[in-house]
N, C-alpha and C positions, 0 to 999 in steps of 0.2 A: 188773322192768324193768331192762335193762342200762344201763350208763353211757352207751354210745353212743346208745341210744334216748332217754335223758333229755336229752342234749345236743341231739339232733336236734329234740326237741319244744320245748326252750327257745328255739332259734334260729328255728324256722319258725312256732311257735305252732299247728301242725297236728296233729290226731290221726293223720293219715296218716303223719307223720314218725315216729310212735311204732311204725309197723309194722302198723297196722290200718286197715280202711276203716270206713265208717259203720255197718256191721253188726258190726265187731269182728273181721273175718276178716283174716288176714295178707295184706299186699300183695305180699310176696315171701318166698320160702323162705330167702333169704340176708339176713336182717335185719341181721346183724352187720356186713355190708359196705355198708349203706345210707349214702348221702351225707348230710352234715349239712345240706346245702342242698336244699330241696324241688325235685324234678325235674318235668319235663313229665309230666302224667298221674298224678302221685303222689297227689293228693287235695286236698280243700278245706282251707282254712287258717283258723285261729282268730285273725283279725286285727281283729275288731270290739271296740271298747272299751266301757266302761260308758256313757259319754255317747252313743255311737252307738246302742246298744241302747235307751236311754231315748227318744231322738228317733225312732227307727224305730218304736217301739211307739205313738207318737203321730202321727208324720207320715203313716203309711200310712192312717190313718183320716180325716184332715182333707183332703178333696178336693172334687170337684164335688158329691158327695152332700150335703155340708153347705152349701156356698156357693151351689148352684143348686137342688138338689132340695128343700131345706127350704121354699122359697117355694111350690113346687108343692103340697107337703103341706098347708100352711095354706090354700091356695086351694081344695083338694079337700075337706078334712075340717074346716077351722076350727082355730083355735089350741088349743082345749081338747083335741080328739081328737089333734091333733099332739103335744101334750105327753104324752098317755097313750101314744101309739105309740112315741115316742122314749124315754120312761121304761121301757116294757116291754122294748124291744129293748136298752136300756142295761143294765138289771138282768140280762138274759140274757147279754149280753156279759161282764159282770163274773163271772157264774157259770162260764161255760166258760173264761174266762181263768184263773180259779183252778184249774180242772181241768187246763188245759194247763200251768200253772206247776208243778204237782206232778210231772207226767210229764217236762217239759222239764228240770227241775233234776236229776231222777233219771237220765234218759237223754237228754242233750242231743245230738241228731243233726239234721243238715240234712234238710229234707223230712219233718219229723216228722209231719205230718198223715196221710200215707199210711203211713209207716213204723210208726207205732203201731198202725194198723189191721191191718197184716200181722203184727206181733209179738204183739199181745195177743188177736186174735180169729181171723182167717182171712185168708190171703194174697189171697183174692179181694176182700175188703173193702179191703185196702190198694191193690190194683190199681184198684178203682173210685174210691176217694177221691183217689188220685194223679192220675188222668186228669181227674176232675171239677175238682179244685183247680187243676190246670194250665190247664184250659180257662177256669175262672172268672177267674183273674187275667189270662189272655191277652185275654179279652173286656173285662176292666176296662181293660187297656192301650188297647184300641181305643176304649173309651168316653171315656177321658181325652183321646185324640187328637182325637176328634170335638169334645169340649168346647173344646179348644185353638183349633180353627177358629172356634167360636162366639165365643170371647173376642176373638180377633184382629179379628173383624168389627166390634167396637166402634170400632176405629180405621180399619181398612181394609175397605171394603164387599166382600161376596162377589162382586159384579159385577166388581170390579177384580182380585181374586185368589181363586179357588175354595178351599174348605176342604181339599181333598185335598193341595194344595200345602203348607199348613202342617202337616198330618198327616205328610207325607213328611219335612219338615225336622225335626220334633220326634222322629220315630221314629229317624232317623239319629243325632241327638244322644244320645238315651237308650240306644240300642244301643252307641254308642261308649263311654259312661260305664260300662256294665255289662260291657264287654269287657276293662276294666282290672282292677286288684286289688279285692278286696272292701272293702279299707280305703278306696279311692277312692269306692266306692258309699256306704259309711258316712259318710264326710266330707261328700259332696255332700248326702246326705239330712239330715245334722245341720243344715247351714246353711239348706237349703230349709225344713225343718220349723220351725226357729227363727223364720224370717220369718213363717210361717203362725201360729204360736202368738202372736207379738207382735201380729199383725194382728187376731186374734180377741179378744185382751185389749183392744186399743184400741177395737174395735167394741163390746164389752160396756160399757166406760167411757162412750163417746160415746152409746150407746143409753140408758143410765140417766140421763145428763145431759139428753138430749132428752126423755125421759119426765118428768123432774123440772122441765122448763121452763128449765134453765140455758142451753141452746143451741137454735137453730132459731127459726123464726117460726110463729106460729099463724095459720091461715087461718080467717077468720070463717065460722061455720056448719059447719065441719068437726069431726068428732069429736076430742076431746082425747086425745092419746097417753096410754096407760096403760090403766086398766080400761075406759074408754069405748070404745076400739077393740077390746079383747080380748072384751068382752061383746056386741059386735055380732052375733056368730054363732059362739060357741065350739065348738058341736057341730052346725053346720049340715049337714054331710055325712051325719050319721047313722051307723048301724052299717056301712052300705055304704062310706061315706067312710073310716071307720077302717081297714077291711080293704084299701082301695085304696091306702093309703099305707105299708103295712108294708114293701113292697119298697124304697120310697124311703128309709125309716128304716134298713132293713137295709144298703142300699148305703152309707149315710153312715158306718156303723160298720165296714164291711168293711176289713180290714187290721189290726185289733187283734191277730189271731193271728200277726202277723209276728214277735212276740217268740219264739214257739216255732220258727218257721222259721229265724230267725237264730241260735238258741241253738247250733247246730252249728258256727257260725263266730265264736263269741263267746269272748273270754278270760274265764276263771273264771266259767262259767255258773252255778255254785251260788250265787254271791254276786250277780251282776248280773241274772239272770233274775227271782228273787223281788222284787228292788227295783223292776224295771219293772212287774211284775204288781201290786204293792201300790199303784201310782200310778194304776191304771186307774179306780178309783171316782171320785177327785177330778177326773180329766180328763173323765169322762162328765158329771159334775155341772156343771163349769165350761163346757166347750166345746160341749155339746149342749143340756142342759136350759136353761141360762141364755140361750143363743142363741135357741132356739125361743121362750122366754118374751118376749125383747125384740122379736123380729120380730112376734109375735102382739099385742104392745101398741103397736106403732108403725105397722104397715101393715094396713089393713082386709082381711079375708079375700076380699072381693069386688073387690079391686083386680085388674083383668084382666091387668095386666102380670105378676102373679105366676105365671100359668099357663105363661109362657115358650113358648107354642105356635109363635111365629114365630122362635124361636131368638135373640131379641134379648137380649144380655147385660145391657142396661140394666135388665132385669127382676129381676136378682139382688137379693134382699132386703138383702144387705149393702150394695150400692151405693146402693140407694134410701134406706136409713136415713142414710147419710152425707150424701146430697144434701138430704134433708128436714131434717137437723140444721144446714143452712146451710154445710156444708163443700164449697164448689164444686169444689175439686180432688179431693174424696173419690172421685168416680166413677172418675177415671183411676188413682188410687192403688190403690183396691180392686180394680179389674180387673187391674192388674199383679200384685197379690197372688194373685188367683184363678188367673192364668196360672202363677205359681210353684207354687200348690197342685196344679194339673193336672200339671205336670212332675214334681213330687215324688211324687204318687200313681202316675203312670205309671212312674217310676223304681222305686218299690217293687213295682209289679205285675210288671215285667220281672224283677226280682230273685227274687221269691217263686215265680213260675211256672217260671223256669229251674231253680231248686233242686228243685222238686217233680219236674220231668222228669228231672233228674239222678238223684234217688233211685229213680225208676221204672226207669231204665236199670241202676243198680247192683243192683236186685232182680231183673233179668231180665224186667221187664214193659214195656220199651221197647227200641228198637234199641241194640245194644251201643256203637256209636260215640258215642251221646249221653252216655255215662259219661266220656268223655275230658275232662280239664281241662288247661289250659296251665300254664306254670311259675309263674303268679301264683295258681293255685288257682281259676281261673274255668272253668266248663263252657261253653265258647264255642259249641259246637254247639247246646246247649240254649237259649242266649240268642238265637241266630239263628233257631231254630225258633219260639220264642215271638214274635219280631219279625214273622215271616211272618203269624202269626195276628193280630197287632196291625194288620196291613195291612187288616183288615176295615174300618178307619176310612175307607179309600178309597171305600167304597160311597157316601159322601156326595156323590161327584161325579156320581152318577146323578140326573138331574133328577126322576124319578118317586118318589124316596125323600126326598131333602132332609136337611139336617143335623139339624133338630129331631126328625124321625121316626126317623132312624138312632140318635140319642142315646137316645131312649126305649126302642127295641128292645134295644139293647146293655145299657142299664141293667137291664132286666128279666132278661136272660140272666145277667148277672153277679151280680145279687142272688139269684136262685134257686139257682144253683150255690154261692154263698157260704153260704147257709143249710144246704145239704147238707154242706158241709165242717164247719160248726160242729156239726151233728148227729153227724158222725163223731168229733169231738173228745170230746164228752160221752159217747158210747157207749164209746169206747176207754178213757176214764178209769174207767168202771164196771168194765170187764173187767180193767184194770190193778189196781184195788183188790181185786177178787175173787181174782185170781191171787196177788197179794201176800199176802193172808190165807190162801189155800189152801196156800201153800208155807211157812207158819209163820213169816213174817218180822215183825219188830216195827215198828209204825207210827212209833215214835219215831226209827227209823233213817233215815227219809226226810229229805232236805235241806230240803224245803219241804212242809208239810202243808196241804191244802185243807180249811179248817174248814167249808166249805159242803157237803161230801160227807155223805150221798148226795143232799141236796136240790138242790144246784147242777146236777149233770148231768141229773137227772130233770126239773127245771124247764126246762133248755135243750132237752131232747128234746121235751117236750110243746109248748113254744112254737114250735119249728121245724116240727114236724109239722103243727100247726094252721095256721100261716101258709102252708106249702107247699101244703096241700090247699085252704085256704079263700081264699087271696088272689086267685084268679081267678074266684070264683063270680059276679061281676058280669057275666061274659061270657055268662051263660045267660039273662038276662032283659032284652031279647031276646038270642038267641044271636048272638054276634059272633065269627066265625072268627078274625079278626086278634087280638082280645083273648085268645081261648082259646089260640091258639098261643103268644102272647107269655108267657102265664102257665104253661103246662104242657108246652111242647115239650121241655124238658130232662129231665123226670121219667122218661119211658120209657127214655131212654138210661142212666139210673142202674141200672135193673134189668137192661138188656141187658149192661152192663159187668160187673156183679157175677155174674149167673148164667151169662153167656157165658164168663167166665174160670173160673168154678167148674167148668163142664162141660168146657171145653177143657183146663185144667191139672189137673183132678180134685183140687182143693184140699179140705181138710177143716177143720172148726172145731176149733181147738186145745183140748185139755183144760187146765183151769186149772193142774194140776200140771206140765204140759209147757210152759207159757209161759216163754220165755227172758227172764229179768229181769237177766241179768248181762253178756251179750256186748256189748262196745263201751264198757264203763264203766271199764276198767282204768286209763286215764290219769287219771281224776278223783281217785282217792284219793292219787295220787302228785304230780300237778301242781297241782291246785286243791283242797286239803283245806279242809274247813269249819272255820272258826275255833272252837276249843274254848270251853267256857263260862267257863273261868278267864281266857282272853284277853279275852273280851267284858266280863267284870267289870272288868278293868283299863283298859279303854278309856274315855276321857272322853266323856260323852254330849254331843251338840251341843245348842245352845240351842233353845228352843221355836220361834223364828222360822225357824231353819235347818231344823228338822224339817218344819215346814209347807211351806216352799218346796221342800224335797226331795221331798215327797209330791206336790206339784203339778207340778213340772218334773223 
C-alpha cells in the first residue's frame, strides 16, 4: 500500500479511500492521484465505532417483536411453550452469530449476507439472499411503522388521526436520518438502543419485585403472581401452539445479524466485531428468556388483552406489568419507550436493507445507479428505494384491512424472509470453512474462530428448515387460504430468484479451490492489525465486574 493510500484511509476511514471497493476491485486506474478526502460516489466509509456496533447488535433486535408479539405468544401457546420457543430460537441465533462473526472478522464487507453467498458458493445464491434480505428488512420497516400507529393510538384515537399519517411522519424522519452520515445513524441508534436496554432492565427489576410481593396490590381470589400464574396453562396451546409462535419468536430476534452488515462500515472490525458477537449469549438470556419468564409469571395466558386483536397498545405485556405493579404512570412511560423501540428498529431496518441493496448493485444484480453513494458515503438511492417499500405501512388506511390485520401480515412476511437470511448465513459458513480447508490454510490464522463449528451452522439450518416448512401447517385443518398465504407466500419466490438468476446469468457452483478468500482484505493487515500475543500479555486485565458488565453491554 502506498503512502498516499495510507493517508487517505486514515483520514476517511473508508476502504474505498484505499482504492478498492467492497469486492477489492480498484475504484480508479489512477489511485496515486486520488484525493485524501472521500469524493462523491467513492465508497462506503468506516465511521462506526465500537460502542455504535455494540448497541447496533442489540438495538436491532429489541423492537415490537419483544414488546408486543411476546404477549401474543403466551396467549397462543402458554408461558411454558413460549419459553421453549424463545430458547430454541435464541440458541439458534447464538449459533449463526458465531458463524457470522468468523466470516465478518475475516472479510468485513457491507451487505455481507448476500456477498458471502456469492463469494463462497454461487453468485445465484448471493443474488437470491440479497433480494430476500432487502425485502425482509423493507417489510420490517413497514411493520414497525404500522406498530408506531398502534402506539400513538394509546394517546390519540385512530378516529382523530388515522395510522397512515403517523407512518408518513415517521418514515420521513427515518429516511432523513439515514440520508446523512453513517456515523449519524450509529449515534442515533446508540442512544435509542440505550433507552430500550435501560427500559428492559427496569422492567425485569419491577417484574421480580411484583412477583416477590414488594410492589403492587393483590386482588382477592386472583392467582398469585409467580408459579401460580405460570402453572395455569404452561402448555395449553399444545404442539400446534408451539409451531404457531415460532414466527413471533423469530421476529423478536431479527436484527441480530446487523453486526455482520455493519462490519463493512466499522473501524477495526477484527477487534470490535468479535466483542459484539461474544455478548450475544448474555443478551439473549437477559432480554428474552427473563422477559418471557416474568410475563408468564405475572399475566395469565387466558388474559384476552394479550391477543392484541383490536390493536390496543394497552395490551402490551410490558405496560400491563407496570400497571399491575401499582406504577400508574408506567403505562405512559412504557408506551413512550415502545415508540422509541419502534423508531430504533425501523432505523436499523432502513440501514440494513439499503446496504444489502447497495451490495446487489455493486455485484451487478441491481440497477447500477443504486451503487451511487454521496460524499458522506451513504447510498442515497438505496435508502429512498427501501423507503418506498416501507410505504406498505400505508395500507392501514384501507378500512377492509385495519392496523391489527396489517401488522400480523407484515410480521409474518418479515419473519419468514428473516429465517431464509439466517439459513443463508449458516450455509455460507459451512462453504467458507470447506474452502478454507481445501486451500490448505491454517485455522489458527483466522482473527475469530467459531468454536461451535460444525454443530452451530448445521443446527441453524435444521431449525430454520423445520420452522419454514412446519410453521403454517395449522392452515390445513381446516384449510385456511389466508393463513396458508401468510405462511408460505414468500417461499416460491426464493426458488424463482435462485433458479431464475442461475438460468439467466448461467452461474455455476464454485469449486472449493476456486473460492476467493483474499480479495478485499488488503487494508486489514495494514490498518487494523490484530494485537499480537506479547502485547496481550502486557495488558492489564480488567476487573471481574468490568468484564461481566462488558459482556452484557
